[in-house]
C-alpha positions in Angstrom: -12.1 -21.7 -10.7 -11.9 -18.7 -8.4 -8.5 -19.3 -6.9 -5.7 -17.0 -7.9 -8.2 -14.6 -9.6 -5.7 -11.7 -9.9 -3.4 -13.6 -12.2 -6.3 -14.9 -14.2 -7.6 -11.3 -14.8 -4.1 -10.2 -15.8 -3.8 -13.1 -18.2 -7.2 -12.3 -19.8 -6.2 -8.7 -20.1 -3.1 -9.6 -22.0 -5.0 -12.0 -24.2 -7.6 -9.3 -25.0 -4.8 -6.9 -25.8 -3.3 -9.2 -28.4 -6.7 -10.2 -29.9 -7.6 -6.5 -30.2 -4.4 -5.5 -31.8 -4.6 -8.5 -34.2 -8.2 -7.7 -35.1 -7.3 -4.0 -35.7 -4.4 -4.9 -38.0 -6.6 -7.3 -40.0 -9.5 -4.9 -40.3 -7.2 -2.0 -41.3 -5.5 -4.3 -43.9 -8.9 -5.3 -45.3 -9.9 -1.6 -45.5 -6.7 -0.7 -47.3 -6.9 -3.6 -49.8 -10.2 -2.4 -51.2 -10.6 -0.8 -54.6 -11.2 2.6 -53.1 -7.9 4.6 -52.7 -9.6 7.0 -50.4 -9.8 4.3 -47.7 -6.0 4.0 -47.3 -5.8 6.7 -44.6 -8.9 5.2 -42.9 -7.3 1.8 -42.8 -4.1 3.1 -41.3 -6.1 5.0 -38.7 -8.1 1.8 -37.9 -4.8 -0.1 -37.4 -3.2 2.6 -35.1 -6.3 3.7 -33.1 -7.6 0.1 -32.7 -4.2 -1.1 -31.5 -3.8 1.8 -29.1 -7.3 1.4 -27.7 -6.8 -2.4 -27.2 -3.6 -1.7 -25.3 -5.2 1.1 -23.2 -8.2 -1.1 -22.2 -5.9 -3.9 -21.3 -3.9 -1.6 -18.9 -7.1 -1.0 -16.9 -7.9 -4.7 -16.6 -4.3 -5.6 -15.9 -4.2 -3.0 -13.2 -7.3 -4.3 -11.6 -5.8 -7.8 -11.5 -2.7 -6.3 -9.9 -4.8 -4.7 -7.2 -6.4 -8.0 -6.4 -3.0 -9.7 -6.2 -1.8 -7.0 -3.8 -4.9 -7.2 -1.7 -4.4 -11.0 -1.4 -0.8 -10.4 -0.2 -2.0 -7.9 2.4 -4.8 -10.2 3.6 -2.3 -13.1 3.9 0.1 -11.0 6.0 -2.6 -9.8 8.3 -4.0 -13.4 8.8 -0.4 -14.5 9.7 -0.2 -11.7 12.3 2.4 -9.7 10.5 2.6 -6.2 9.0 3.8 -5.7 5.4 7.5 -5.5 6.6 7.3 -8.9 8.1 7.2 -7.7 11.8 4.9 -9.6 14.1 2.0 -7.5 15.3 0.0 -8.3 18.5 -3.5 -9.4 18.0 -6.3 -7.0 18.7 -7.1 -6.8 22.4 -3.9 -8.8 23.3 -1.5 -7.1 25.7 2.0 -7.7 24.2 4.0 -6.1 27.1 3.5 -5.8 30.8 4.4 -2.6 32.7 5.5 -2.4 36.3 7.5 -0.2 38.5 11.3 -0.7 38.1 13.0 -3.0 40.5 15.4 -1.6 43.1 18.6 -0.5 41.4 17.2 -0.8 37.9 16.9 2.2 35.6 13.4 3.0 34.4 12.7 3.5 30.7 10.2 6.2 30.1 8.3 7.0 26.9 6.6 10.3 27.7 5.3 12.7 25.1 3.9 16.1 25.9 0.5 15.8 27.6 1.0 12.0 28.3 2.0 10.4 31.5 5.3 8.5 31.3 5.1 4.7 31.3 7.7 2.6 32.7 9.0 -0.8 31.5 10.8 -2.9 34.1 11.3 -6.1 32.1 15.0 -7.2 31.8 16.5 -6.6 28.3 16.8 -10.4 27.6 13.2 -11.1 28.6 10.7 -11.9 25.8 8.3 -9.4 27.2 10.8 -6.6 26.5 11.1 -7.5 22.9 7.3 -7.4 22.3 5.7 -4.2 21.2 3.5 -1.9 23.3 -0.2 -2.0 22.0 -0.4 1.7 22.6 2.3 2.2 19.9 -0.3 1.3 17.3 -2.9 3.9 18.4 -3.6 6.7 15.9 -2.7 10.2 16.8 -4.2 13.3 15.1 -1.6 15.9 13.8 -2.1 19.3 12.2 0.3 20.5 9.6 2.0 23.8 10.5 2.1 24.9 6.9 -1.4 24.2 5.5 -3.4 23.4 8.6 -4.4 19.9 7.2 -5.5 17.5 9.9 -4.2 13.9 9.5 -3.6 10.9 11.6 -0.4 8.9 12.2 0.5 5.8 14.1 1.9 6.8 17.6 4.9 4.4 17.0 6.5 6.8 14.5 6.3 9.8 16.7 9.8 9.5 18.2 12.0 12.5 18.8 14.0 13.2 15.7 11.5 11.3 13.5 9.8 12.9 10.5 6.1 13.2 9.5 5.0 14.2 6.1 1.7 16.1 5.6 -0.5 14.3 3.0 -2.0 17.6 2.1 1.0 19.7 1.1 4.0 17.3 1.5 5.5 19.4 4.3 8.1 17.5 6.3 8.0 18.1 10.1 10.6 16.9 12.5 9.2 15.5 15.8 10.6 17.1 18.9 
């Protein structure tokens, strides 16, 4: 009864739209068919306005059903441990990568940003640990727009040199250095 509720709401919205349009056309036709010639314009207005209002109301309900469908998709992806692009995301509190000093003769990879100590990853390239993501990449970092001064947060993972961040306040595009 309550499974797949988004599609049911969208179906009911479409049904109500068609019923409303049909009822408006019938009521308008009955108004026009009367003996009074002054009611012709009223009958046409009932047909047009009633049909339009039925369609407009159905858009609201259909949109609500679509929101529920989209929320179900997001909830399913999260419960499967994936982001919306299908990438596997480490569970909360789970360390996905281990960090250690580089072995002798091995080059260290550093991911330092201004004001942050460099971290080093010594796992070999073919190792499964090197393919996992750093939990710190999903931390949120506060940014301030240089144009409008709007404060907003972004996920640390996108703050790579050469990357771009858009201000939600003014749409200003800033390139990360």
